[in-house]
DOROMI-61729 format. One line per field, with one value per residue (C-alpha): x, y, z; residue in three letters. Coordinates in steps of 0.25 Angstrom, whole numbers, plus 5000, padded with zeros to 4 digits. Example, Ala and Ser with C-alpha at 12.3 -4.5 7.8 and 13.67 -1.06 7.14 Angstrom:
BEGIN
east	5049  5055
north	4982  4996
up	5031  5029
residu	ALA  SER
END
This chain:
BEGIN
east	5094  5092  5078  5083  5093  5083  5072  5084  5089  5073  5072  5084  5079  5066  5072  5081  5069  5061  5073  5074  5058  5058  5070  5064  5076  5069  5083  5089  5076  5075  5089  5086  5072  5076  5088  5077  5070  5055  5052  5061  5054  5040  5043  5047  5036  5025  5031  5031  5019  5012  5020  5033  5028  5024  5039  5045  5037  5041  5055  5054  5056  5044  5048  5053  5040  5032  5039  5036  5021  5020  5027  5021  5010  4996  4993  5005  5001  4988  4994  5003  4991  4986  4999  5004  4998  4991  5002  5013  5005  5003  5018  5022  5012  5019  5031  5025  5024  5011  5008  5012  5005  4991  4993  4994  4983  4973  4975  4971  4956  4952  4950  4965  4969  4963  4969  4983  4982  4977  4989  4999  5002  4992  4999  5004  4990  4983  4993  4991  4976  4977  4983  4973  4962  4967  4966  4978  4979  4979  4990  4986  4987  5001  5007  5017  5013  5027  5032  5041  5035  5039  5032  5036  5042  5053  5068  5076  5083  5068  5064  5077  5076  5061  5067  5077  5067  5057  5055  5052  5058  5055  5063  5059  5062  5056  5051  5035  5030  5017  5011  5007  4994  5001  4998  5007  5016  5027  5040  5054  5063  5075  5086  5082  5083  5097  5102  5096  5099  5093  5086  5079  5063  5056  5047  5058  5060  5046  5041  5028  5024  5027  5019  5009  4997  4983  4981  4968  4976  4976  4989  4990  4990  5001  5010  5008  5011  5025  5027  5023  5032  5044  5041  5048  5037  5025  5016  5002  4992  4978  4967  4970  4983  4991  5003  4999  5010  5019  5021  5035  5038  5041  5026  5022  5030  5021  5009  5012  5014  5001  4993  4999  4995  4981  4980  4985  4975  4963  4966  4968  4954  4959  4962  4973  4965  4967  4981  4976  4976  4983  4970  4968  4953  4954  4962  4952  4939  4946  4949  4934  4929  4934  4932  4918  4913  4922  4914  4901  4907  4911  4897  4892  4901  4895  4881  4884  4890  4876  4868  4874  4873  4858  4859  4868  4859  4851  4854  4869  4875  4877  4889  4894  4891  4900  4911  4910  4911  4924  4930  4924  4935  4944  4936  4934  4949  4954  4944  4947  4962  4961  4952  4962  4974  4967  4963  4976  4983  4972  4973  4988  4987  4978  4984  4998  4992  4997  4982  4976  4976  4972  4959  4950  4949  4964  4966  4954  4960  4972  4967  4955  4965  4973  4961  4956  4969  4969  4954  4956  4968  4960  4949  4956  4964  4954  4944  4956  4958  4943  4943  4954  4948  4934  4933  4917  4910  4896  4887  4886  4900  4910  4900  4898  4913  4918  4906  4911  4924  4920  4912  4924  4934  4924  4919  4935  4937  4924  4927  4941  4936  4925  4936  4946  4936  4932  4946  4949  4936  4934  4948  4945  4931  4935  4945  4934  4925  4936  4938  4953  4953  4963  4949  4945  4956  4951  4944  4930  4931  4938  4927  4916  4924  4924  4909  4907  4917  4910  4896  4902  4907  4895  4887  4895  4896  4881  4878  4888  4884  4871
north	4564  4549  4548  4555  4546  4534  4541  4540  4526  4521  4529  4523  4509  4513  4517  4504  4495  4502  4501  4486  4484  4491  4482  4470  4466  4458  4450  4465  4470  4457  4459  4473  4473  4461  4469  4481  4482  4480  4494  4499  4489  4493  4508  4504  4495  4506  4515  4504  4500  4487  4481  4485  4480  4466  4465  4469  4459  4448  4450  4452  4441  4437  4441  4456  4456  4455  4465  4475  4471  4473  4486  4494  4504  4498  4503  4496  4484  4483  4485  4473  4464  4466  4463  4451  4437  4430  4419  4430  4438  4426  4424  4437  4439  4425  4433  4443  4444  4440  4454  4460  4448  4451  4467  4463  4452  4463  4471  4461  4457  4446  4434  4436  4439  4426  4418  4423  4418  4404  4403  4406  4395  4394  4399  4412  4412  4411  4422  4433  4430  4433  4446  4450  4449  4462  4475  4481  4493  4485  4479  4465  4470  4475  4464  4454  4439  4436  4436  4429  4425  4415  4411  4418  4405  4404  4407  4417  4405  4399  4415  4416  4403  4407  4419  4411  4401  4412  4415  4430  4439  4451  4457  4454  4462  4455  4442  4441  4433  4426  4416  4402  4408  4417  4429  4441  4443  4452  4452  4451  4458  4452  4458  4450  4439  4442  4445  4436  4422  4411  4404  4418  4416  4425  4429  4436  4445  4449  4463  4462  4477  4474  4483  4476  4479  4472  4466  4475  4488  4499  4500  4516  4511  4501  4512  4520  4509  4507  4523  4525  4513  4513  4499  4490  4479  4476  4463  4462  4454  4449  4452  4439  4446  4436  4439  4440  4448  4459  4473  4480  4494  4493  4490  4501  4511  4506  4509  4522  4526  4519  4526  4539  4538  4533  4547  4555  4548  4550  4566  4567  4562  4549  4535  4525  4515  4524  4518  4504  4505  4512  4516  4531  4528  4522  4533  4543  4535  4534  4549  4552  4544  4555  4567  4564  4567  4579  4584  4582  4589  4602  4601  4603  4615  4621  4618  4625  4638  4637  4637  4649  4656  4655  4661  4673  4675  4688  4703  4706  4691  4686  4695  4690  4675  4678  4683  4672  4660  4667  4663  4648  4642  4647  4643  4629  4627  4634  4625  4612  4613  4618  4604  4596  4600  4596  4583  4580  4582  4573  4562  4562  4560  4549  4542  4543  4540  4555  4558  4545  4544  4560  4562  4570  4582  4584  4586  4593  4602  4605  4605  4614  4625  4625  4626  4638  4645  4641  4645  4658  4661  4657  4663  4677  4676  4672  4682  4692  4686  4687  4701  4704  4696  4702  4711  4714  4727  4725  4738  4736  4739  4730  4722  4711  4708  4709  4699  4690  4691  4687  4676  4670  4672  4665  4654  4651  4648  4641  4632  4629  4625  4615  4609  4607  4602  4592  4589  4586  4577  4570  4562  4557  4553  4545  4539  4535  4529  4521  4531  4535  4549  4554  4555  4566  4575  4572  4579  4574  4581  4594  4596  4594  4605  4613  4613  4616  4628  4634  4632  4639  4651  4653  4652  4663  4671  4672  4675  4685  4692  4695
up	5004  5008  5003  4990  4988  4990  4981  4969  4972  4970  4959  4952  4956  4950  4936  4937  4938  4927  4918  4921  4919  4906  4901  4908  4914  4924  4928  4932  4939  4947  4953  4955  4962  4972  4977  4982  4994  4994  4999  4987  4977  4983  4979  4965  4962  4966  4954  4944  4934  4936  4924  4930  4945  4939  4934  4946  4954  4944  4947  4963  4972  4980  4994  4988  4980  4992  5000  4987  4987  5003  5001  4989  4991  4990  4977  4972  4978  4973  4959  4962  4966  4952  4944  4953  4951  4961  4963  4963  4972  4982  4982  4985  4997  5002  5004  5013  5027  5034  5037  5024  5016  5024  5021  5005  5005  5013  4999  4991  4986  4997  4988  4983  4996  5001  4988  4993  5006  5003  4994  5007  5017  5027  5039  5030  5026  5039  5046  5034  5035  5051  5048  5037  5048  5055  5049  5041  5050  5063  5071  5066  5051  5052  5061  5058  5064  5063  5078  5087  5100  5111  5125  5138  5144  5132  5134  5127  5120  5115  5109  5102  5096  5092  5085  5077  5073  5068  5053  5054  5044  5051  5062  5077  5089  5101  5104  5109  5121  5121  5131  5128  5122  5113  5122  5121  5133  5129  5120  5122  5115  5106  5114  5127  5118  5114  5128  5138  5142  5134  5145  5149  5149  5140  5150  5157  5145  5141  5140  5145  5140  5126  5117  5110  5100  5095  5082  5080  5084  5073  5067  5071  5086  5083  5076  5088  5098  5089  5089  5105  5110  5099  5095  5085  5086  5093  5095  5089  5099  5096  5105  5113  5116  5108  5098  5083  5077  5078  5072  5068  5067  5052  5051  5059  5050  5039  5048  5050  5035  5033  5044  5039  5025  5029  5038  5027  5018  5025  5030  5014  5011  5004  5007  5006  4998  4986  4986  4986  4971  4960  4953  4953  4952  4965  4971  4966  4971  4985  4985  4980  4992  5001  4992  4989  5004  5004  4991  4999  5011  5002  4996  5011  5012  4999  5004  5017  5009  5000  5012  5017  5004  5006  5020  5014  5004  5008  5010  5010  5016  5002  5001  5014  5009  4997  5006  5016  5006  5002  5015  5016  5009  5021  5032  5028  5024  5037  5045  5038  5039  5055  5057  5048  5056  5070  5064  5058  5072  5078  5068  5069  5084  5084  5073  5080  5094  5100  5101  5103  5118  5121  5125  5114  5124  5125  5110  5108  5119  5111  5098  5102  5107  5093  5085  5093  5091  5075  5075  5080  5071  5059  5063  5065  5053  5043  5047  5044  5031  5029  5032  5022  5011  5013  5001  5000  5007  5011  5011  5025  5030  5036  5045  5036  5033  5047  5049  5038  5045  5059  5052  5046  5057  5067  5056  5054  5070  5070  5059  5063  5077  5071  5061  5072  5081  5070  5067  5081  5085  5072  5073  5086  5082  5070  5078  5088  5076  5070  5058  5054  5061  5049  5041  5050  5043  5029  5019  5024  5038  5032  5022  5033  5041  5028  5028  5044  5044  5032  5039  5051  5042  5034  5047  5055  5042  5041  5056  5056  5044  5047
residu	UNK  UNK  UNK  UNK  UNK  UNK  UNK  UNK  UNK  UNK  UNK  UNK  UNK  UNK  UNK  UNK  UNK  UNK  UNK  UNK  UNK  UNK  UNK  UNK  UNK  UNK  UNK  UNK  UNK  UNK  UNK  UNK  UNK  UNK  UNK  UNK  UNK  UNK  UNK  UNK  UNK  UNK  UNK  UNK  UNK  UNK  UNK  UNK  UNK  UNK  UNK  UNK  UNK  UNK  UNK  UNK  UNK  UNK  UNK  UNK  UNK  UNK  UNK  UNK  UNK  UNK  UNK  UNK  UNK  UNK  UNK  UNK  UNK  UNK  UNK  UNK  UNK  UNK  UNK  UNK  UNK  UNK  UNK  UNK  UNK  UNK  UNK  UNK  UNK  UNK  UNK  UNK  UNK  UNK  UNK  UNK  UNK  UNK  UNK  UNK  UNK  UNK  UNK  UNK  UNK  UNK  UNK  UNK  UNK  UNK  UNK  UNK  UNK  UNK  UNK  UNK  UNK  UNK  UNK  UNK  UNK  UNK  UNK  UNK  UNK  UNK  UNK  UNK  UNK  UNK  UNK  UNK  UNK  UNK  UNK  UNK  UNK  UNK  UNK  UNK  UNK  UNK  UNK  UNK  UNK  UNK  UNK  UNK  UNK  UNK  UNK  UNK  UNK  UNK  UNK  UNK  UNK  UNK  UNK  UNK  UNK  UNK  UNK  UNK  UNK  UNK  UNK  UNK  UNK  UNK  UNK  UNK  UNK  UNK  UNK  UNK  UNK  UNK  UNK  UNK  UNK  UNK  UNK  UNK  UNK  UNK  UNK  UNK  UNK  UNK  UNK  UNK  UNK  UNK  UNK  UNK  UNK  UNK  UNK  UNK  UNK  UNK  UNK  UNK  UNK  UNK  UNK  UNK  UNK  UNK  UNK  UNK  UNK  UNK  UNK  UNK  UNK  UNK  UNK  UNK  UNK  UNK  UNK  UNK  UNK  UNK  UNK  UNK  UNK  UNK  UNK  UNK  UNK  UNK  UNK  UNK  UNK  UNK  UNK  UNK  UNK  UNK  UNK  UNK  UNK  UNK  UNK  UNK  UNK  UNK  UNK  UNK  UNK  UNK  UNK  UNK  UNK  UNK  UNK  UNK  UNK  UNK  UNK  UNK  UNK  UNK  UNK  UNK  UNK  UNK  UNK  UNK  UNK  UNK  UNK  UNK  UNK  UNK  UNK  UNK  UNK  UNK  UNK  UNK  UNK  UNK  UNK  UNK  UNK  UNK  UNK  UNK  UNK  UNK  UNK  UNK  UNK  UNK  UNK  UNK  UNK  UNK  UNK  UNK  UNK  UNK  UNK  UNK  UNK  UNK  UNK  UNK  UNK  UNK  UNK  UNK  UNK  UNK  UNK  UNK  UNK  UNK  UNK  UNK  UNK  UNK  UNK  UNK  UNK  UNK  UNK  UNK  UNK  UNK  UNK  UNK  UNK  UNK  UNK  UNK  UNK  UNK  UNK  UNK  UNK  UNK  UNK  UNK  UNK  UNK  UNK  UNK  UNK  UNK  UNK  UNK  UNK  UNK  UNK  UNK  UNK  UNK  UNK  UNK  UNK  UNK  UNK  UNK  UNK  UNK  UNK  UNK  UNK  UNK  UNK  UNK  UNK  UNK  UNK  UNK  UNK  UNK  UNK  UNK  UNK  UNK  UNK  UNK  UNK  UNK  UNK  UNK  UNK  UNK  UNK  UNK  UNK  UNK  UNK  UNK  UNK  UNK  UNK  UNK  UNK  UNK  UNK  UNK  UNK  UNK  UNK  UNK  UNK  UNK  UNK  UNK  UNK  UNK  UNK  UNK  UNK  UNK  UNK  UNK  UNK  UNK  UNK  UNK  UNK  UNK  UNK  UNK  UNK  UNK  UNK  UNK  UNK  UNK  UNK  UNK  UNK  UNK  UNK  UNK  UNK  UNK  UNK  UNK  UNK  UNK  UNK  UNK  UNK  UNK  UNK  UNK  UNK  UNK  UNK  UNK  UNK  UNK  UNK  UNK  UNK  UNK
END
């Protein structure tokens, strides 16, 4: 009910904005827009055309327009890069936090990004450049460099004064403690600073077991660290164990959404890159890069069938081939889906960390037992379906139909076992060699499963029919 009401309110707001845009009533539009949240405006801007977006950014104040630019989807942001003037874009980016500015600048062409960085104050520019050195999917790429830290010999009073003097817009939950060389020692929760005497030394309050992450850690691992330990904030350290930033839970919510979307795209056989631009030609090109290999894979399946056609092309085996081909889609579809189920479970476990600590042998033992039950069930049911659907009556009686049914049931069992094995091993293999395991659930592997299962089926049919 609340979601429906929220949707209705935003629909009304969109209608109001469109009416004001059409009437060119910029004064009322300015008042209306600047009263809204950035997240609401981002959704609205995504639904407008470029001419309307231009007017909206003309009337938005710079801090709010910066938030909107950061929150819109990548395709809309790419369009905004084209319609915003260079000077205007520089001004907007200057109002972003360093981590958000780094994310936005990495989407721009290198030359334009460098020009904007040169126009910023040296300290701010250096901070953003430092963040841009890290991969966007790493802890360093998603961290905020704004931290409050004190040395271990400071007092509670000194720590509180440092908090009061800090110019940080973000919420903070603890004060980080470092030694004189900047190496991380632990943290002190704010509640201790509020409840302990002012002359208490910080080293008496340090939690030395503070959980931290390293700048090069993948954001998936960071997400799992937050989830497993119920964290609100985690410090980020470099290779020398020095404090360089922090990551908060709100950023991890965004990371979880990004990772889930990336896995979904990979399993569907596409790529998040298609959202970088509005162009349908760009999206079609991205999808075709995945579909063309699949087309090649299906051609291989066709070659397998054509190869066996030659083997069946003598005596009365031609009729058996004709009957056997009718059941090829069933074999390919069932075995492919069985493999997809296994790989989806393994990929999900690896992504969330549930299976990451387990040995492959443990996962193998569980999944193979499940696969045996599924393969036996599908083999028996498929065999009965084959017997029911088989309509031809060869002159030799019932021997050939029975052999075909036996071949179909055995092939169904074998194909499911092979597909399940691939679905089990490939995610671990891809993860080991640095490829996203979600790709193992995509159409490329599914197409390979089809070719293998059809080859197994036709081979068994040929052997048992003779």
